[in-house]
RODO-2510 file (C-alpha; in nm, 4 decimals, decimal comma):
residues 284
     n   res          X          Y          Z
     1     x     7,5172    11,9441     9,7727
     2     x     7,2951    11,6781     9,5163
     3     x     7,4092    11,2780     9,5880
     4     x     7,5887    11,3035     9,2560
     5     x     7,7683    11,5702     9,3228
     6     x     8,1823    11,5575     9,4080
     7     x     8,3596    11,8142     9,6277
     8     x     8,7414    11,7675     9,5954
     9     x     9,0256    11,9204     9,7095
    10     x     9,3863    11,8980     9,5099
    11     x     9,7385    11,9827     9,6303
    12     x     9,9086    12,1603     9,3542
    13     x    10,0510    12,4436     9,2502
    14     x     9,9517    12,7424     8,9895
    15     x    10,2636    12,7445     8,7327
    16     x    10,3793    12,9540     8,5029
    17     x    10,3117    12,7769     8,1225
    18     x    10,6451    12,8804     7,9688
    19     x    10,8821    12,8039     8,2668
    20     x    10,6841    12,5270     8,4220
    21     x    10,8125    12,6864     8,8153
    22     x    10,5749    12,8643     9,0537
    23     x    10,3610    13,1471     8,9060
    24     x    10,4049    13,5234     9,0732
    25     x    10,0849    13,5867     9,1895
    26     x    10,1134    13,9245     9,3788
    27     x    10,1304    13,7334     9,7184
    28     x    10,3756    13,8103     9,9483
    29     x    10,5451    13,5082    10,0994
    30     x    10,3832    13,2489    10,3256
    31     x    10,0476    13,4380    10,3089
    32     x     9,7554    13,3312    10,0944
    33     x     9,4669    13,4646     9,8811
    34     x     9,1762    13,2929     9,7029
    35     x     9,1957    13,3013     9,3113
    36     x     8,8599    13,2379     9,1034
    37     x     9,0641    13,2434     8,7514
    38     x     9,4122    13,3243     8,6856
    39     x     9,5685    13,5631     8,4192
    40     x     9,6708    13,4165     8,0898
    41     x     9,9975    13,1960     8,1120
    42     x     9,9008    13,0429     8,4505
    43     x     9,7746    12,6822     8,5061
    44     x     9,7400    12,4431     8,8175
    45     x     9,9542    12,1220     8,7924
    46     x     9,8866    11,8599     9,0692
    47     x    10,1410    11,7181     9,0259
    48     x    10,3627    11,6425     9,3586
    49     x    10,7328    11,5200     9,3911
    50     x    10,7566    11,1550     9,4654
    51     x    10,9315    11,2581     9,8329
    52     x    10,6587    11,4442     9,9217
    53     x    10,4049    11,1847     9,8009
    54     x    10,5529    10,8959    10,0086
    55     x    10,6375    11,1113    10,2983
    56     x    10,2062    11,1711    10,2894
    57     x    10,1863    10,8038    10,2258
    58     x    10,3998    10,7041    10,5650
    59     x    10,1937    10,9727    10,7577
    60     x     9,8525    10,8321    10,6690
    61     x    10,0104    10,4897    10,7374
    62     x    10,0837    10,6130    11,0594
    63     x     9,7893    10,7940    11,1399
    64     x     9,6026    10,4353    11,0478
    65     x     9,8222    10,2296    11,2937
    66     x     9,8243    10,4638    11,6090
    67     x     9,5036    10,6750    11,5661
    68     x     9,5432    10,8445    11,9013
    69     x     9,8405    11,0537    11,6913
    70     x     9,6238    11,0924    11,4473
    71     x     9,5758    11,4753    11,3326
    72     x     9,2637    11,4246    11,0629
    73     x     9,0333    11,2066    11,3219
    74     x     9,0174    10,8231    11,3572
    75     x     9,0986    10,6673    10,9664
    76     x     8,7538    10,4278    10,9865
    77     x     8,8491    10,2801    10,6243
    78     x     9,2167    10,1725    10,4044
    79     x     9,1294    10,0157    10,0189
    80     x     9,3978    10,0090     9,7182
    81     x     9,2439    10,0269     9,3858
    82     x     9,3797    10,0066     9,0421
    83     x     9,2092    10,1935     8,7722
    84     x     9,2310    10,2756     8,3640
    85     x     9,0344    10,5866     8,3456
    86     x     9,0160    10,6912     7,9583
    87     x     8,8854    11,0008     7,8257
    88     x     8,6479    10,9876     7,5226
    89     x     8,4611    11,2724     7,2839
    90     x     8,1303    11,1048     7,1970
    91     x     7,9853    11,1198     6,8612
    92     x     7,8041    11,5097     7,0653
    93     x     8,1156    11,6274     7,1487
    94     x     8,0473    11,5044     7,4912
    95     x     8,3631    11,4475     7,7271
    96     x     8,3231    11,0719     7,8949
    97     x     8,5249    10,9421     8,1256
    98     x     8,5279    10,5076     8,0782
    99     x     8,7100    10,3661     8,4450
   100     x     8,8168     9,9806     8,4199
   101     x     8,8648     9,8369     8,7651
   102     x     9,2120     9,6504     8,6904
   103     x     9,1630     9,3859     9,0189
   104     x     8,8760     9,2680     9,0008
   105     x     8,6099     9,1325     8,7012
   106     x     8,3779     9,4633     8,7377
   107     x     8,2538     9,5653     8,3494
   108     x     8,3474     9,9377     8,2944
   109     x     8,2078    10,2350     8,3860
   110     x     8,1300    10,5761     8,2113
   111     x     8,0936    10,9115     8,4037
   112     x     8,0230    11,2613     8,2492
   113     x     8,1333    11,5465     8,4077
   114     x     7,9502    11,8785     8,4471
   115     x     8,1978    12,0622     8,6928
   116     x     8,1608    12,4198     8,8521
   117     x     8,4280    12,7103     8,8515
   118     x     8,6787    12,5767     9,0640
   119     x     8,8547    12,8141     9,3475
   120     x     9,2350    12,8180     9,3975
   121     x     9,3871    12,9028     9,7652
   122     x     9,7089    13,0498     9,6672
   123     x    10,0216    13,0589     9,8670
   124     x    10,2990    13,3038     9,8133
   125     x    10,6619    13,1580     9,7874
   126     x    10,8220    12,9658     9,5375
   127     x    10,8112    12,6249     9,7053
   128     x    10,4853    12,6500     9,8619
   129     x    10,2226    12,4076     9,7489
   130     x     9,8565    12,5510     9,7001
   131     x     9,4990    12,3980     9,7193
   132     x     9,2257    12,3944     9,3739
   133     x     8,8822    12,3362     9,5070
   134     x     8,6415    12,2105     9,3109
   135     x     8,2740    12,0722     9,2922
   136     x     8,1350    11,8860     8,9585
   137     x     7,7966    11,6957     8,8946
   138     x     7,9007    11,2976     8,7886
   139     x     7,6377    11,1760     8,5874
   140     x     7,6726    10,8177     8,5051
   141     x     7,6018    10,6832     8,1324
   142     x     7,5372    10,3995     7,9095
   143     x     7,8476    10,2738     7,7160
   144     x     7,7901    10,2392     7,3197
   145     x     7,7583     9,8926     7,1747
   146     x     8,0377     9,9773     6,9659
   147     x     8,3095    10,1896     7,1549
   148     x     8,4695    10,2551     6,8084
   149     x     8,1563    10,5839     6,7439
   150     x     8,3611    10,7228     7,0485
   151     x     8,7104    10,9314     6,9976
   152     x     8,9735    10,8247     7,2345
   153     x     9,1820    11,1195     7,3473
   154     x     9,4141    10,9777     7,6422
   155     x     9,4499    10,7488     7,9092
   156     x     9,5655    10,7163     8,2704
   157     x     9,6444    10,4209     8,4883
   158     x     9,6162    10,5411     8,8770
   159     x     9,7103    10,3400     9,1458
   160     x     9,5244    10,5083     9,4545
   161     x     9,5710    10,4750     9,8375
   162     x     9,2353    10,5820    10,0104
   163     x     9,1952    10,6790    10,3627
   164     x     8,8977    10,7167    10,4810
   165     x     8,8068    10,9258    10,7953
   166     x     8,4300    11,0401    10,9460
   167     x     8,3502    11,3196    10,6383
   168     x     8,6011    11,2927    10,3944
   169     x     8,8377    11,0652    10,2057
   170     x     9,2669    11,1071    10,1674
   171     x     9,3340    10,9898     9,8230
   172     x     9,7170    10,9399     9,7384
   173     x     9,7869    10,8416     9,3723
   174     x    10,0353    10,7140     9,1532
   175     x     9,9783    10,7890     8,7904
   176     x    10,1022    10,6490     8,4626
   177     x     9,9763    10,9339     8,2005
   178     x     9,9134    10,8566     7,8756
   179     x     9,8547    11,1730     7,6027
   180     x     9,7197    11,1391     7,2388
   181     x     9,7111    10,7922     7,2195
   182     x     9,5804    10,5746     6,9269
   183     x     9,2787    10,3502     6,9105
   184     x     9,5204    10,0424     6,9096
   185     x     9,7144    10,2093     7,2132
   186     x     9,3994    10,1946     7,4176
   187     x     9,2909     9,8791     7,3090
   188     x     9,6475     9,7261     7,3914
   189     x     9,5983     9,9369     7,7489
   190     x     9,2502     9,7678     7,8231
   191     x     9,4145     9,4429     7,7918
   192     x     9,6270     9,4714     8,0323
   193     x     9,4006     9,3557     8,2577
   194     x     9,3555     8,9871     8,1480
   195     x     9,7345     8,9848     8,1089
   196     x     9,8022     9,0686     8,4810
   197     x     9,5224     8,7949     8,5871
   198     x     9,7228     8,5070     8,4195
   199     x    10,0932     8,5910     8,4858
   200     x    10,2435     8,3008     8,5969
   201     x    10,6234     8,0966     8,6110
   202     x    10,7641     8,1553     8,2507
   203     x    10,5661     8,4823     8,1602
   204     x    10,7077     8,7001     7,9437
   205     x    10,6681     9,0871     8,0904
   206     x    10,8004     9,4287     8,0840
   207     x    10,9347     9,6304     8,4139
   208     x    10,8695    10,0505     8,3771
   209     x    11,2233    10,1718     8,4776
   210     x    11,1152    10,5036     8,6463
   211     x    11,5113    10,6395     8,6282
   212     x    11,5407    10,5172     8,3095
   213     x    11,2486    10,6231     8,1671
   214     x    11,1772    10,3232     7,9865
   215     x    11,0582     9,9959     8,0019
   216     x    11,3089     9,6683     8,0455
   217     x    11,2130     9,3149     7,9331
   218     x    11,1447     9,0196     8,2037
   219     x    11,0353     8,7144     8,2561
   220     x    10,8351     8,5982     8,5579
   221     x    11,0514     8,3534     8,7719
   222     x    10,8404     8,3185     9,0738
   223     x    10,4347     8,3481     9,2138
   224     x    10,4030     8,4104     9,5456
   225     x    10,0443     8,5004     9,6763
   226     x    10,0172     8,8472     9,4852
   227     x    10,3896     8,9473     9,4510
   228     x    10,6093     8,8498     9,1307
   229     x    10,9307     8,7974     9,1380
   230     x    11,0969     8,8892     8,7729
   231     x    11,4425     8,8660     8,5836
   232     x    11,5397     9,1173     8,3653
   233     x    11,6558     9,0146     8,0411
   234     x    11,9051     9,2940     8,0698
   235     x    12,0233     9,1690     8,4537
   236     x    11,9018     9,2308     8,7910
   237     x    11,5988     9,1561     8,9524
   238     x    11,2520     9,2738     9,0629
   239     x    10,9883     9,2002     9,3186
   240     x    10,6572     9,3279     9,2078
   241     x    10,3199     9,2850     9,3029
   242     x    10,1131     9,1655     9,0552
   243     x     9,8794     9,5224     9,0050
   244     x    10,1923     9,7434     8,9983
   245     x    10,1634     9,9927     8,7395
   246     x    10,5391     9,9138     8,6916
   247     x    10,4722     9,5798     8,5206
   248     x    10,2929     9,5679     8,1789
   249     x    10,2786     9,2629     7,8843
   250     x    10,5718     9,1875     7,6814
   251     x    10,4874     9,3930     7,3637
   252     x    10,4259     9,7257     7,5671
   253     x    10,6373    10,0062     7,4725
   254     x    10,4373    10,3221     7,5388
   255     x    10,6181    10,5558     7,7582
   256     x    10,4283    10,6971     8,0542
   257     x    10,4626    11,0487     8,2270
   258     x    10,4250    10,9609     8,5788
   259     x    10,2897    11,1991     8,8375
   260     x    10,2095    11,1802     9,1896
   261     x     9,8561    11,3118     9,3003
   262     x     9,7055    11,4001     9,6444
   263     x     9,3171    11,5064     9,6978
   264     x     9,0605    11,5396     9,9723
   265     x     8,6835    11,4192     9,8881
   266     x     8,4311    11,5113    10,0971
   267     x     8,1945    11,1756    10,1411
   268     x     7,8646    11,1515    10,0060
   269     x     7,5986    11,3012    10,1750
   270     x     7,7822    11,4989    10,4209
   271     x     7,6504    11,8208    10,3159
   272     x     7,2997    11,7122    10,3271
   273     x     7,2003    11,9249    10,6701
   274     x     7,2314    12,2773    10,6490
   275     x     7,3095    12,2531    11,0266
   276     x     7,6212    12,1111    10,9939
   277     x     7,7442    12,2252    10,6761
   278     x     7,9115    12,4939    10,8019
   279     x     8,1330    12,2813    11,0611
   280     x     8,1732    11,9635    10,8204
   281     x     8,3332    12,2474    10,5407
   282     x     8,5472    12,4123    10,8084
   283     x     8,7128    12,0681    10,8887
   284     x     8,7251    11,9365    10,5365
***
């Protein structure tokens, strides 16, 4: 319960590594069991179907607009964030996450995590979702003067919507994952921040098509507040938020893996009081 400890639950599914289907863990349908580890060939995937993600988004928006209908208590805060997380390995072989806030001029910051053994609540049934409960110490780190001394591994561009309740926060996140990137590709993703700030009528951009799984070239034809109207070179128009994950600079050509994630994180300090700790964990 130290101040730098993060507690979170993620929705997902324990799957078979070969078939990517829900794993058979010997649990009867609609029953559940807590696992501290998995047999070989099993892993937890936090990706959800888009329709599940959008349904939860609609439900949480409803709870925000109509607090008396909320089954989770009153929403006391709402925010949207666009972050670029880059995973590095340091010279000492330590894994570090560097986060760039893509919507502000704030400098990037680095965190090294020390995770504890997670627990998974597994539900029997081919379509049932599971829950992974995890805790980790988060330690801030100074960035090196020369980032080339750290080796980049992967990147995640995250469009996150957060709903804050009294004791916890529900985050639903649309993620563009970029595994196995070169240093040049990492630099290209970081430059997206400057590109988004400078977009104007006539700017050439690329728009990602989820159905086609490819980037399409276009040009900004109208700017109104934070929204852009884009004429695609191959025909058609798109209206996007300036900070949409589906928008990139014209030279961007890295195909992302698109996923949807939901997590519930305990707010800092809510476990510090031993008298109420059990109640807080039960509500969580």
